[in-house]
C-alpha positions as a Python dict, from the first residue, in 0.01 Angstrom:
ca = {
    (1, 'M'): (0, 0, 0),
    (2, 'I'): (124, 347, -87),
    (3, 'D'): (148, 593, 203),
    (4, 'L'): (7, 920, 74),
    (5, 'R'): (10, 1106, 404),
    (6, 'N'): (361, 1248, 360),
    (7, 'K'): (326, 1361, -1),
    (8, 'P'): (280, 1733, -59),
    (9, 'I'): (-61, 1830, -196),
    (10, 'I'): (-49, 2112, -448),
    (11, 'A'): (-365, 2291, -564),
    (12, 'L'): (-386, 2408, -922),
    (13, 'I'): (-645, 2686, -921),
    (14, 'G'): (-770, 2856, -1234),
    (15, 'A'): (-1069, 2927, -1449),
    (16, 'G'): (-1307, 2671, -1593),
    (17, 'K'): (-1255, 2845, -1927),
    (18, 'C'): (-897, 2936, -2004),
    (19, 'T'): (-683, 3068, -2284),
    (20, 'P'): (-458, 2835, -2485),
    (21, 'L'): (-153, 2967, -2294),
    (22, 'E'): (-321, 2911, -1958),
    (23, 'A'): (-419, 2559, -2067),
    (24, 'K'): (-59, 2486, -2165),
    (25, 'H'): (72, 2623, -1834),
    (26, 'A'): (-181, 2416, -1635),
    (27, 'L'): (-95, 2099, -1830),
    (28, 'L'): (279, 2145, -1777),
    (29, 'A'): (238, 2235, -1409),
    (30, 'G'): (16, 1932, -1348),
    (31, 'G'): (274, 1704, -1506),
    (32, 'E'): (556, 1857, -1304),
    (33, 'I'): (358, 1827, -980),
    (34, 'A'): (321, 1454, -1045),
    (35, 'R'): (686, 1406, -1148),
    (36, 'R'): (791, 1566, -818),
    (37, 'G'): (586, 1309, -627),
    (38, 'A'): (319, 1552, -512),
    (39, 'I'): (-58, 1506, -532),
    (40, 'L'): (-267, 1744, -742),
    (41, 'I'): (-591, 1885, -604),
    (42, 'C'): (-819, 2107, -810),
    (43, 'G'): (-1182, 2195, -871),
    (44, 'G'): (-1225, 1881, -1080),
    (45, 'L'): (-1400, 2031, -1380),
    (46, 'G'): (-1287, 2186, -1711),
    (47, 'G'): (-1040, 2448, -1825),
    (48, 'C'): (-722, 2484, -1621),
    (49, 'M'): (-843, 2218, -1378),
    (50, 'A'): (-886, 1955, -1651),
    (51, 'E'): (-554, 2040, -1814),
    (52, 'A'): (-365, 2015, -1485),
    (53, 'A'): (-533, 1683, -1405),
    (54, 'R'): (-450, 1548, -1751),
    (55, 'G'): (-87, 1654, -1712),
    (56, 'A'): (-65, 1488, -1372),
    (57, 'K'): (-230, 1165, -1492),
    (58, 'D'): (-6, 1149, -1801),
    (59, 'A'): (294, 1172, -1565),
    (60, 'G'): (161, 893, -1343),
    (61, 'G'): (34, 1117, -1064),
    (62, 'I'): (-263, 1116, -831),
    (63, 'T'): (-544, 1368, -880),
    (64, 'I'): (-818, 1490, -649),
    (65, 'G'): (-1113, 1693, -774),
    (66, 'V'): (-1340, 1884, -537),
    (67, 'I'): (-1649, 1949, -744),
    (68, 'P'): (-1929, 2199, -675),
    (69, 'S'): (-2219, 1957, -730),
    (70, 'Y'): (-2329, 1622, -590),
    (71, 'D'): (-2287, 1457, -932),
    (72, 'R'): (-1953, 1273, -927),
    (73, 'S'): (-1991, 1190, -1296),
    (74, 'S'): (-1949, 1560, -1379),
    (75, 'A'): (-1579, 1549, -1284),
    (76, 'D'): (-1312, 1547, -1551),
    (77, 'P'): (-1208, 1192, -1651),
    (78, 'S'): (-850, 1260, -1531),
    (79, 'I'): (-967, 1293, -1170),
    (80, 'D'): (-890, 987, -956),
    (81, 'I'): (-1067, 1089, -637),
    (82, 'V'): (-1386, 1292, -675),
    (83, 'I'): (-1517, 1480, -374),
    (84, 'A'): (-1875, 1583, -451),
    (85, 'T'): (-1962, 1871, -219),
    (86, 'G'): (-2291, 2019, -338),
    (87, 'M'): (-2141, 2345, -209),
    (88, 'G'): (-2098, 2545, -529),
    (89, 'S'): (-1812, 2795, -503),
    (90, 'A'): (-1782, 2734, -129),
    (91, 'R'): (-1585, 2424, -231),
    (92, 'N'): (-1292, 2661, -288),
    (93, 'A'): (-1229, 2659, 86),
    (94, 'I'): (-1193, 2280, 84),
    (95, 'I'): (-947, 2288, -206),
    (96, 'V'): (-707, 2536, -48),
    (97, 'A'): (-749, 2402, 306),
    (98, 'T'): (-646, 2056, 184),
    (99, 'A'): (-347, 2184, -17),
    (100, 'D'): (-4, 2263, 121),
    (101, 'A'): (43, 2529, -148),
    (102, 'A'): (-148, 2661, -449),
    (103, 'I'): (-55, 2759, -803),
    (104, 'A'): (-294, 3010, -963),
    (105, 'V'): (-302, 2995, -1343),
    (106, 'G'): (-497, 3282, -1494),
    (107, 'G'): (-842, 3284, -1346),
    (108, 'S'): (-1138, 3498, -1260),
    (109, 'Y'): (-1321, 3572, -935),
    (110, 'G'): (-1333, 3207, -826),
    (111, 'T'): (-954, 3193, -852),
    (112, 'L'): (-926, 3522, -666),
    (113, 'S'): (-1139, 3379, -385),
    (114, 'E'): (-910, 3076, -365),
    (115, 'I'): (-603, 3299, -348),
    (116, 'A'): (-759, 3499, -65),
    (117, 'L'): (-872, 3189, 125),
    (118, 'A'): (-530, 3026, 86),
    (119, 'R'): (-356, 3332, 227),
    (120, 'K'): (-612, 3360, 508),
    (121, 'L'): (-517, 3001, 600),
    (122, 'G'): (-145, 3078, 575),
    (123, 'K'): (-96, 2871, 259),
    (124, 'P'): (157, 2994, 2),
    (125, 'V'): (30, 3089, -344),
    (126, 'V'): (227, 3106, -668),
    (127, 'A'): (76, 3328, -938),
    (128, 'L'): (144, 3213, -1294),
    (129, 'G'): (-15, 3469, -1523),
    (130, 'S'): (-281, 3522, -1258),
    (131, 'W'): (-408, 3812, -1053),
    (132, 'Q'): (-175, 4102, -986),
    (133, 'F'): (-220, 4311, -678),
    (134, 'A'): (-151, 4674, -595),
    (135, 'G'): (190, 4739, -445),
    (136, 'E'): (506, 4539, -471),
    (137, 'W'): (492, 4159, -484),
    (138, 'E'): (751, 4144, -209),
    (139, 'E'): (506, 4316, 25),
    (140, 'L'): (252, 4037, -16),
    (141, 'A'): (390, 3775, 219),
    (142, 'G'): (319, 3427, 93),
    (143, 'V'): (229, 3529, -264),
    (144, 'F'): (498, 3451, -520),
    (145, 'R'): (514, 3513, -892),
    (146, 'A'): (651, 3268, -1147),
    (147, 'D'): (715, 3317, -1516),
    (148, 'D'): (676, 2953, -1621),
    (149, 'P'): (514, 2631, -1495),
    (150, 'I'): (838, 2464, -1384),
    (151, 'A'): (935, 2765, -1173),
    (152, 'A'): (582, 2775, -1029),
    (153, 'V'): (604, 2411, -918),
    (154, 'D'): (956, 2468, -780),
    (155, 'I'): (829, 2750, -560),
    (156, 'A'): (507, 2573, -459),
    (157, 'I'): (684, 2256, -347),
    (158, 'R'): (962, 2448, -173),
    (159, 'E'): (707, 2650, 21),
    (160, 'A'): (483, 2349, 88),
    (161, 'L'): (773, 2167, 252),
    (162, 'R'): (863, 2458, 484),
}
């Protein structure tokens, strides 16, 4: 039996509809998360979430999807473990509370809420083409910026293991 309790869990948060660049970033980040031996958690549906899950599965990783409905069949096929919440967007709290760190790829208000919840819980967030905030990035403790998916995973895993 595989002991999963000591593996880092990295959330990939992003929009259900994403640009081709965001999709590519999510796919590459998901694959890198799996190659590093971490577990991917996401919202379990389409867009960035589906791309990250596909990348992780293609690399032999484990994927968890926390979906907004009670219908487990609505999850992306690349999700191994489906958590059906029936909570709508409130599921965002479960995603970031479960993760050790989060990578935000693009995104809209749902992603912004996950960033805020992660920081409220003291979880590090890596922004990859995601929300930018007023002021200097260095002033936002726990929010990091990455220019590519490999760097984003590097930072997320480093911070998750602290």
